[in-house]
C-alpha positions in Angstrom: 0.0 0.0 0.0 1.3 3.4 -0.9 -0.2 6.6 0.7 0.6 10.1 -0.3 -0.3 13.3 1.5 -1.5 16.4 -0.3 -1.7 19.2 2.2 -4.2 21.9 1.8 -4.6 25.2 3.7 -6.8 24.6 6.7 -10.3 26.0 6.2 -12.8 25.0 8.9 -15.7 25.9 6.6 -14.5 23.5 3.8 -14.7 19.8 4.6 -12.2 19.0 1.8 -9.6 21.3 3.4 -10.3 20.2 6.9 -8.5 16.9 6.7 -5.8 16.1 9.3 -2.4 15.4 7.9 -1.5 12.7 10.4 -3.0 9.3 11.2 -6.4 9.5 12.8 -6.7 6.6 15.3 -10.1 5.1 15.1 -11.1 1.5 15.9 -11.5 0.9 12.2 -8.2 2.5 11.2 -6.3 0.5 13.9 -7.8 -2.8 12.8 -6.9 -2.0 9.2 -3.3 -1.1 10.2 -2.9 -4.3 12.1 -4.2 -6.2 9.1 -1.5 -4.6 6.9 1.1 -5.1 9.5 0.4 -8.8 9.8 0.6 -9.1 6.0 3.9 -7.2 5.9 5.3 -9.4 8.7 4.7 -12.5 6.5 7.5 -11.4 4.2 10.2 -10.9 6.8 12.1 -8.4 4.6 9.8 -5.4 4.8 10.7 -2.5 7.1 8.0 -0.1 8.1 9.3 3.2 9.0 7.8 6.7 9.1 4.4 8.3 9.8 2.4 6.5 7.1 4.1 3.2 7.4 3.8 2.9 11.2 0.5 4.8 11.4 1.8 7.2 14.0 2.3 10.9 14.2 6.0 11.9 14.4 7.6 15.3 14.4 10.2 15.4 11.7 13.2 15.4 14.2 11.8 12.3 15.8 11.0 10.8 12.5 14.6 11.2 11.2 16.0 9.9 14.5 13.7 6.9 14.3 14.7 6.2 10.6 18.4 6.2 11.6 17.7 3.8 14.4 15.8 1.5 12.0 18.8 1.7 9.7 21.2 0.6 12.5 18.8 -2.4 13.2 18.8 -3.4 9.6 22.6 -3.0 9.3 23.0 -5.3 12.3 20.6 -7.9 10.9 22.6 -8.0 7.6 25.9 -8.7 9.3 
């Protein structure tokens, strides 16, 4: 699954411009995420990293730090 964000200027009077740009945690969205995660885990060589892949909100500094940590984990696995 590939997801792309298209940010719009926030306008509370326009429902199409009133879309959050981060994962919205609902029961349905969490069930769907778990389904995709279980499917990805079957392959063993897929790494989920980032806001969309992990279905979490990250500030960019935390996101970059997290990506570097994932890289180190992958590097260790490949040794």
